[in-house]
C-alpha positions as CSV (number, residue, x, y, z in Angstrom):
1,X,-47.7,44.2,-55.6
2,X,-47.7,40.8,-57.3
3,X,-51.1,39.0,-57.5
4,X,-50.3,35.3,-57.0
5,X,-52.9,32.7,-57.9
6,X,-54.5,30.7,-55.1
7,X,-52.5,27.6,-55.9
8,X,-49.2,29.6,-55.5
9,X,-50.4,31.1,-52.2
10,X,-51.3,27.7,-50.9
11,X,-47.9,26.4,-52.0
12,X,-46.2,29.2,-50.1
13,X,-48.2,28.4,-47.0
14,X,-47.4,24.7,-47.2
15,X,-43.6,25.4,-47.7
16,X,-42.9,25.9,-44.0
17,X,-40.3,24.6,-41.7
18,X,-42.8,22.4,-39.8
19,X,-44.1,21.0,-43.1
20,X,-40.7,20.0,-44.2
21,X,-39.9,18.4,-40.9
22,X,-43.2,16.6,-40.9
23,X,-42.7,15.4,-44.5
24,X,-39.2,14.2,-43.7
25,X,-40.4,12.2,-40.7
26,X,-43.6,10.8,-42.2
27,X,-43.0,11.0,-45.9
28,X,-46.3,12.9,-46.6
29,X,-47.6,16.4,-46.4
30,X,-49.7,17.7,-43.5
31,X,-52.5,20.2,-43.1
32,X,-52.1,23.6,-41.4
33,X,-54.2,22.6,-38.4
34,X,-52.2,19.4,-37.9
35,X,-49.0,21.4,-37.9
36,X,-50.3,24.0,-35.5
37,X,-51.3,21.2,-33.1
38,X,-47.9,19.7,-33.5
39,X,-46.2,23.0,-32.7
40,X,-48.3,23.4,-29.5
41,X,-47.7,19.9,-28.4
42,X,-43.9,20.2,-28.9
43,X,-43.9,23.5,-27.0
44,X,-45.8,22.0,-24.1
45,X,-43.6,18.9,-24.1
46,X,-40.4,20.9,-23.9
47,X,-41.8,23.2,-21.2
48,X,-42.8,20.2,-19.1
49,X,-39.4,18.5,-19.5
50,X,-37.6,21.7,-18.6
51,X,-39.7,22.0,-15.4
52,X,-39.2,18.4,-14.4
53,X,-35.4,18.7,-14.9
54,X,-35.4,21.9,-12.9
55,X,-37.4,20.5,-10.0
56,X,-35.3,17.3,-9.8
57,X,-32.1,19.4,-9.9
58,X,-33.3,21.7,-7.2
59,X,-34.3,18.8,-5.0
60,X,-30.9,17.2,-5.4
61,X,-29.0,20.4,-4.7
62,X,-31.3,21.3,-1.7
63,X,-30.9,17.9,-0.2
64,X,-27.1,17.9,-0.5
65,X,-26.9,21.5,0.7
66,X,-28.9,20.7,3.8
67,X,-26.6,17.9,4.8
68,X,-23.6,20.1,4.5
69,X,-25.2,23.1,6.3
70,X,-23.4,23.6,9.7
71,X,-26.4,25.6,11.1
72,X,-29.9,24.6,12.2
73,X,-31.6,26.4,9.4
74,X,-31.9,25.0,5.9
75,X,-31.4,27.5,3.1
76,X,-34.1,27.4,0.4
77,X,-32.2,28.7,-2.6
78,X,-28.6,27.6,-2.9
79,X,-26.7,29.6,-5.4
80,X,-26.5,26.8,-8.0
81,X,-30.3,26.7,-8.0
82,X,-30.4,30.3,-9.2
83,X,-28.2,29.2,-12.1
84,X,-30.6,26.3,-12.8
85,X,-33.5,28.7,-12.8
86,X,-31.7,31.1,-15.1
87,X,-31.0,28.3,-17.6
88,X,-34.6,27.0,-17.3
89,X,-36.1,30.4,-17.9
90,X,-33.8,31.0,-20.8
91,X,-34.6,27.7,-22.5
92,X,-38.4,28.3,-22.0
93,X,-38.3,31.8,-23.4
94,X,-36.3,30.8,-26.5
95,X,-38.6,27.8,-27.0
96,X,-41.8,29.9,-26.9
97,X,-40.1,32.6,-29.1
98,X,-39.5,30.0,-31.8
99,X,-42.9,28.4,-31.3
100,X,-44.6,31.8,-32.0
101,X,-42.4,32.2,-35.1
102,X,-43.4,28.8,-36.4
103,X,-47.1,29.6,-35.8
104,X,-46.8,32.9,-37.7
105,X,-45.0,31.1,-40.5
106,X,-48.0,28.9,-41.0
107,X,-50.0,32.1,-41.7
108,X,-47.6,33.4,-44.3
109,X,-45.1,35.4,-42.1
110,X,-41.5,35.0,-43.2
111,X,-39.6,33.3,-40.4
112,X,-36.3,35.1,-41.2
113,X,-38.0,38.5,-41.1
114,X,-39.6,37.5,-37.8
115,X,-36.3,36.7,-36.3
116,X,-34.6,39.8,-37.6
117,X,-37.4,42.1,-36.3
118,X,-37.4,40.4,-32.9
119,X,-33.6,41.0,-32.7
120,X,-34.1,44.7,-33.4
121,X,-37.0,45.0,-30.9
122,X,-34.8,43.2,-28.3
123,X,-32.0,45.6,-28.9
124,X,-34.2,48.6,-28.5
125,X,-35.7,47.2,-25.3
126,X,-32.2,46.6,-23.9
127,X,-31.2,50.2,-24.5
128,X,-34.4,51.4,-22.9
129,X,-33.9,49.3,-19.8
130,X,-30.2,49.7,-19.0
131,X,-30.9,49.3,-15.3
132,X,-32.5,45.9,-15.8
133,X,-29.6,44.8,-18.0
134,X,-27.1,46.0,-15.4
135,X,-29.0,44.1,-12.7
136,X,-28.8,40.9,-14.7
137,X,-25.1,41.2,-15.6
138,X,-24.2,41.8,-11.9
139,X,-26.5,39.0,-10.8
140,X,-24.8,36.6,-13.2
141,X,-21.4,37.8,-11.9
142,X,-22.5,37.2,-8.3
143,X,-23.7,33.8,-9.2
144,X,-20.4,32.7,-10.8
145,X,-18.1,34.5,-8.2
146,X,-17.5,33.7,-4.6
147,X,-18.4,37.2,-3.3
148,X,-21.3,35.7,-1.4
149,X,-23.3,32.5,-1.2
150,X,-26.7,31.5,0.0
151,X,-26.7,31.1,3.8
152,X,-23.8,33.6,4.3
153,X,-24.1,36.3,6.9
154,X,-23.1,39.5,5.1
155,X,-23.1,43.2,5.2
156,X,-23.9,44.8,1.8
157,X,-23.1,48.4,1.3
158,X,-24.7,50.4,-1.5
159,X,-27.4,53.1,-1.4
160,X,-28.0,51.7,2.2
161,X,-26.1,49.3,4.4
162,X,-27.9,46.0,5.1
163,X,-26.8,43.2,7.4
164,X,-28.5,39.9,7.0
165,X,-28.5,36.3,5.9
166,X,-28.5,35.7,2.1
167,X,-31.6,33.8,1.0
168,X,-31.4,34.1,-2.7
169,X,-29.1,35.5,-5.4
170,X,-31.4,36.5,-8.3
171,X,-30.9,38.2,-11.7
172,X,-32.7,41.4,-10.5
173,X,-32.4,41.3,-6.7
174,X,-30.3,39.8,-4.0
175,X,-32.6,38.8,-1.1
176,X,-31.6,39.0,2.5
177,X,-33.4,38.3,5.8
178,X,-32.4,40.8,8.5
179,X,-32.5,40.6,12.3
180,X,-36.2,41.6,12.4
181,X,-37.1,38.8,10.0
182,X,-37.8,41.3,7.2
183,X,-37.1,40.2,3.6
184,X,-34.9,42.8,2.1
185,X,-34.6,43.0,-1.7
186,X,-31.4,44.7,-2.9
187,X,-31.2,45.7,-6.6
188,X,-28.0,44.1,-7.9
189,X,-26.7,47.3,-9.5
190,X,-26.7,49.1,-6.2
191,X,-24.3,46.6,-4.5
192,X,-21.0,48.4,-4.0
193,X,-19.3,46.3,-1.3
194,X,-19.9,42.9,0.2
195,X,-18.5,41.9,3.6
196,X,-18.8,38.3,4.6
197,X,-18.8,37.4,8.3
198,X,-16.8,34.2,8.9
199,X,-18.8,31.1,9.6
200,X,-22.1,32.9,9.6
201,X,-21.7,35.3,12.5
202,X,-19.4,37.3,14.8
203,X,-17.5,35.7,17.6
204,X,-17.8,37.5,20.9
205,X,-15.4,36.4,23.7
206,X,-16.2,37.1,27.4
207,X,-13.3,36.4,29.8
208,X,-14.7,35.9,33.3
209,X,-12.0,36.6,36.0
210,X,-12.1,34.0,38.8
211,X,-12.2,35.8,42.2
212,X,-9.2,35.0,44.4
213,X,-9.9,32.3,47.0
214,X,-12.9,30.8,45.1
215,X,-12.9,27.3,43.7
216,X,-12.7,27.6,39.8
217,X,-15.2,24.8,39.5
218,X,-17.9,26.8,41.1
219,X,-17.2,29.8,38.9
220,X,-17.2,27.6,35.8
221,X,-20.6,26.1,36.7
222,X,-22.1,29.5,37.2
223,X,-20.7,30.8,33.9
224,X,-21.9,27.7,32.0
225,X,-25.4,28.0,33.4
226,X,-25.6,31.8,32.5
227,X,-24.2,31.3,29.0
228,X,-26.6,28.4,28.2
229,X,-29.5,30.3,29.7
230,X,-28.7,33.3,27.4
231,X,-28.5,31.0,24.4
232,X,-31.9,29.5,25.2
233,X,-33.5,32.9,25.8
234,X,-31.9,34.8,22.9
235,X,-31.6,32.1,20.2
236,X,-32.4,34.5,17.4
237,X,-29.3,36.6,18.3
238,X,-26.9,33.9,19.7
239,X,-26.7,31.6,16.7
240,X,-25.1,28.6,18.3
241,X,-24.4,27.0,21.7
242,X,-21.7,29.0,23.6
243,X,-18.4,27.3,24.0
244,X,-16.8,27.4,27.5
245,X,-13.2,26.8,28.0
246,X,-11.5,25.4,31.1
247,X,-9.8,27.5,33.6
248,X,-6.9,29.4,32.0
249,X,-4.1,31.3,33.6
250,X,-2.8,34.6,32.2
251,X,1.0,33.9,32.0
252,X,2.9,36.7,33.7
253,X,-0.2,38.2,35.3
254,X,-1.0,35.2,37.5
255,X,-4.8,35.5,37.4
256,X,-7.2,32.8,36.4
257,X,-10.1,33.3,33.9
258,X,-12.8,31.3,32.1
259,X,-13.4,32.2,28.4
260,X,-16.9,32.0,26.9
261,X,-17.2,32.2,23.1
262,X,-20.6,33.4,21.7
263,X,-21.5,33.3,18.0
264,X,-23.9,36.2,17.6
265,X,-25.7,38.1,15.0
266,X,-23.6,41.0,13.7
267,X,-24.1,44.3,15.6
268,X,-25.7,42.6,18.6
269,X,-22.7,42.5,20.9
270,X,-24.5,44.8,23.4
271,X,-26.4,41.7,24.6
272,X,-23.1,40.1,25.8
273,X,-21.6,43.4,27.0
274,X,-24.7,44.3,29.2
275,X,-27.0,41.4,30.0
276,X,-24.5,38.5,30.2
277,X,-21.8,40.7,31.9
278,X,-24.3,41.9,34.5
279,X,-25.5,38.4,35.3
280,X,-21.9,37.3,35.9
281,X,-21.0,40.3,37.9
282,X,-24.1,39.9,40.1
283,X,-23.2,36.2,40.7
284,X,-19.6,36.9,41.4
285,X,-20.5,39.5,44.0
286,X,-21.7,36.7,46.3
287,X,-18.0,35.6,46.4
288,X,-16.3,39.0,46.3
289,X,-18.3,42.2,47.0
290,X,-16.0,44.4,45.0
291,X,-16.3,42.4,41.8
292,X,-16.7,44.9,38.9
293,X,-17.6,45.1,35.2
294,X,-14.0,45.4,34.1
295,X,-13.4,41.9,35.4
296,X,-15.6,40.5,32.6
297,X,-14.1,42.0,29.4
298,X,-15.8,41.3,26.1
299,X,-13.8,41.2,22.8
300,X,-14.5,40.4,19.2
301,X,-12.4,38.7,16.6
302,X,-12.5,36.1,13.9
303,X,-9.9,33.7,15.4
304,X,-7.7,33.4,18.4
305,X,-4.3,35.0,18.0
306,X,-1.3,32.7,18.5
307,X,0.2,32.9,21.9
308,X,3.9,33.8,21.9
309,X,5.9,32.5,24.8
310,X,8.8,34.7,25.7
311,X,11.9,33.2,27.3
312,X,12.6,34.1,31.0
313,X,14.4,37.4,31.5
314,X,17.4,35.7,33.2
315,X,17.9,33.3,30.3
316,X,20.6,34.1,27.7
317,X,21.5,32.4,24.4
318,X,24.3,29.9,24.6
319,X,27.7,31.3,23.7
320,X,29.6,29.5,21.1
321,X,32.5,27.4,22.4
322,X,35.9,29.1,22.1
């Protein structure tokens, strides 16, 4: 072990990164206390600037996302905000990591050795927490992919199957809110399959058969009142105002029907198949005593299938002229 004179030790302590920066900017040397204060002030300044930029960015993204949102609710954590938080946390962690190294250098610790030892410790921690690393990798993948987005209605299959609205896509967990208003945290590494419901819900179509001899306008009014009443009473399940078509005629069959489209929470079609159907059947019995459940069929689909019009049976293709 080499015994250095006090002047050499003092020279080594003064030969630090911050001292060289301070001397380059001011043209004179500084004391250790002054350099420590400068390191702390720079760290606090960078931290405050990162937080300001983060909050301003989140405010801008949230405001724009709320204006584009087709539903009544406003999502609190659009996916881009998760990316902003990731960058902000990363910059803050790196900044404090180097600030601690600069402080230790002022007390004689070699900065290069500090960085090398921190890298080894970080590698050991990553091997010891593979689940955490896997969560973070999958979280970043979800953020940059279009597998799901904040505000989507999804079904996530993994160790369990969860249906809910995406509230946040994080580095460790994806957060959903289910039908019971429970906040469900799903570890990212357990996500095996993601199913997105189109436009935030499931479309349930109820076709109300118009009884023969009854004015379709009367039936349409009854159906409209029942559908809107259901929406007002079960707003947590029926996600938007029902859409009621005009009177349609089944080509070939000759019967008239009125179609009601509900946008409902996934898995809650029983509300339409029982409560709404029974209300309509009960109302239609005042016109026709034998009106039955089968005359109000309920179907589910993402979009209406195109109608194919067949030519009349007696029609034949034109023969070419001889």
